[in-house]
N, C-alpha and C positions, 0 to 999 in steps of 0.2 A: 504351435508356440507363436508363429508369426502373426496369426489372426488375433490371438489374445493380446499381443503387444500393440497391434494397431487399434484394437478396441479400447485398450487402456489409454492410448494416446488421445483418441477422439473424446473419451469421457473426461480426461484431464483438461482438454481444451474447452469443453462445454462448462466444466466447473470453473475454470479461469474466467470465462465470459460472465458467468452468473455472479462471481465474486465482484467483478468490475461494476456490474449494474447495482449491486447492493452497496458497494463502497462509495460510488459516486452519489447515490441517493442519500447515504449517511452524511457525506461531505456537504451536500446541498442543504440539508437540515441544519448541520452544524454551523454553516455560514450565517444563517439567520440567528442562531442562538448566541454566537460570539459577538454579535452586534449589541446584545442586551446584557449578557451575563459574562463573568470572567472566564477566560479560556480554560483555566484549570478546572473550573466547575463542569464545563462541557466534556473535557477529557475524562474527568472522574466518572461521569455518567456512562461514557463509552466503555470503560474498563470494568467498573463495578457491575454494570449490566451483564457483561460477559461472564464474570465470576458467578453471579447469581443464577444465570440460565444454565451454566454448566453444572452447578451443584444440584439444581432441580432435575436436570436430564439424567445425570449419572446416578444420582440417588444413592442406593446402597452399594453401588459398585465403586464408590469414591476411594476406599482403601486400596483397591486394585489399580484404579486410574492414577492415583497419586504416586505410585511407585515408578521410579525412573532410574535408568542407568546413566543419564546424562544431566545431572543437576546443574553443572556449570554452564553447559550449553543452553539450558532452559533459562537460566538467569540472564545470560547474554542476549538470547533471542527476545526475551520479555523486555529488556532494556531498549533494544533496537526498535521493537514494535512501539513502545511508548514514545521513543524519539521521533519515529515517523509520524505518528498521530499528533504529537505535540507540536512539531514544526509546522505541519500542514494546517492544523486548526488555528494556530497563531497567525499564519499568513492570511487566513480568510477574513480577518478583521481589517485588512489593509489593501488587498488586491483582489481582482476578480477571480471567480471560480475557474474559468477556462484558462486564464493565465497561470494560476497556481498549479492546476493539473498538468498543463503543458510542460512547465518547468519540472515538476515532480516526475513526469514521465520520461526523463532521461534514465530512470531506474532500470528499464529493460536492457539498455546497453550496458549499464553497470553490472547487472545480473550476469549477462553474457561474459563480461570481462572477469567478474568474480568467480564464475564457474570454471574458467580456465585457471585462475590463480589458486583457488582453494578446493575445487572438486576434481581436479585432474584433467579437465577437458583441455583440448589443444589451444594454445595461444598463438595467434598469427597476426600478420599485418592488417588483415581486414578488420579484426576486432579492435585493434588500436586505432585504425582510421575511423571506425564507427564511433568510438568514444570521442575522438576529436571533433567529428562532424556534429555529434549530439551536443557537445559543449558549445560549439559555434551557434547552433540553433538556440540554445539557452541564453547566450549572450545577446542575440538579436532581440529576444523577448524582453530581457531586463534592461538592455541598453545602458550599461554602466557609463557614467559621465554625461548622460543626457538628462534633461530636466524631468523626464518622467520616472527616472530611477529612484527607488527608495530602498533602504537596507532590508525592508520586509520582503523584497523580491528574492532575497537569498534564502529565506526560510524554506521554500519548497525544495531548494537544492539540498538542504540538510535533510529534508524528508526523503529525497531520492536515495541518498547514501544510506540512511537508516533502513529504508524499506528494502533496498538491495541486500543489505547484510541480513535482515530478518528473513527474506525469502530464501537465501542460501542456507541459513541455519535451519529453516523449516524443512527444506529438502533433506538435509543431513540427518536431522532428528527423526523426521517423519518416516524414513525408510525402515526404522526399527522399533517404533513405538506407536501406541494408539493415538489417533488424532485428538481424542479427548484429553490425553495427557498434555499435549501441546496447547490445547485450548485453555486448560486450567492454568498452567504455569505461564502461558503467554500473557494473560491478563493480570496475573497476581502482582507483578512488580509495579505496573501502572496503577493498580488499585491501591496498593500500600503507600506509594509515593504521593499520589494525589489526595488520598484520604488524610495524610499527615499535613498537607498544605491547605486543605479545605477550610479549616476554621478561620484562617486569616483572610480568605477571599470570598467566603460564602455570601451569596445574595439570595434573599427569599425568592422562590419560584412562583410565578403567577399560576393559578389553577389551570388556565388555558394553555400553559406551556409544559405542564407535567407530561402530557402524552408525547411531546417532542423529545424530551430527555429520555423517556422510556424507549421510544422508537429508535433513537440514535444507538442505544445499547443493543437493541435487538438486531438492527441492520448490521452493526459491526460484528456481532457474534455470528450471524448467518454467513456474512462475507468471509470471515476468518476461517470457518470450517470448510467452506468451498475452496478457499485458497490452500489450506493445509492438505486437503484431499488431492487437489490438482498437482501440487509439487511433490506429493508422496508417490504418485503413480506415473508422472511424466517428467522428462528431463527439463531442467531450467531453461536451456537454450531453445527448446521447442516452444515453451510457453511464453517466453519473453516478448516476441513480436505482437502477440494478442493483447498485451498490456496497453498498446496504443489506442485501443478502442475506448479507453477511459477518457481521452481528450475529447472525442466526439460526444460521449455521454455527458461529460461535465459541461461542455458548451451548450448542449440542449437544456440541461438543468438550469444553467445560468440565465439563459434567454427566457425560459418559461417562468421561472420563479423570481428572478431579480432584474429582468430586462437588461442583462449584461451582454453586450455584443463585442466579441473580440476584435481588436483593431488589426490592420494589415500586417504589422510587425509580429503580432502574436501568431497569426495564421502562417506567416512565412517561417518563423522559428519552429512552430509545431510541425510544419511540413518537413523541415530539415531533420528534426529529431526523429520523426516517424520514418522517413526515408532511410536514415542511417541504420536504424534497427532492422528494418525490413531487408535492406541490402545484405547485412551480415547473415540474417536468417536464410535468405535465398542462396547465398554462396555456400554456406555451411551445409544446407540441405542437399545441394548438388554434390558437395564433396563426400557426404555420407553415402549417397546413392552410387557414387563412382567407385 
């Protein structure tokens, strides 16, 4: 049993890292799209693409996949997933990819805290200290009161809260239902809401950009299935620190695609956010072994 648990943990970590590669690639493409098209239109492509792909993949198994014992949790999870995507994509039109990702990446600390509050994991001073340190790092990046601050810098923080809630709900639902059920309902709310808003904001898509919209939907779908599988087989507190790899990946995408180099404040804030999460993980890992 011990070997099986360790194997599941390793697989969950690898799936988490794969999800981060896919998510940051999607975000990098979305950043280019929101400079040209309405944010709602880009969010719509993200979610409608997932619904379409799930319907194609499950095919005749749809009646079975659509059955759920947790309809309310799926609605809430779908709403938080849309909130995470919406807040983050909206921020990309105003701030750099590395800055947005660093701010959004306070979510692993929030996941750790939420796991204590809602999933029954132990809450201690270290977790509370980690949250305070992560928020300090976020404040260094956005620098409220400084000339560089804009209200748009708060959007990734909204993403972080929404993502943390979505991740915790994913783990709770994923332990008892098929990942494809979560995939279907996870995108349904976002698809319905953005489709309703689409007529008021729609902008014709240039033929050369169609593949970008399609790719955003495909990357988001692949990332989401990796994330669901990861949280279904591995504890949230174990996966949380690996989320910080997203800062490095986003920085690379930003430099390569948009020549965006993070400034010293962003690097310092990101380092504090990362260190706070890794400290909590290290201490709690030692506590479990002890």
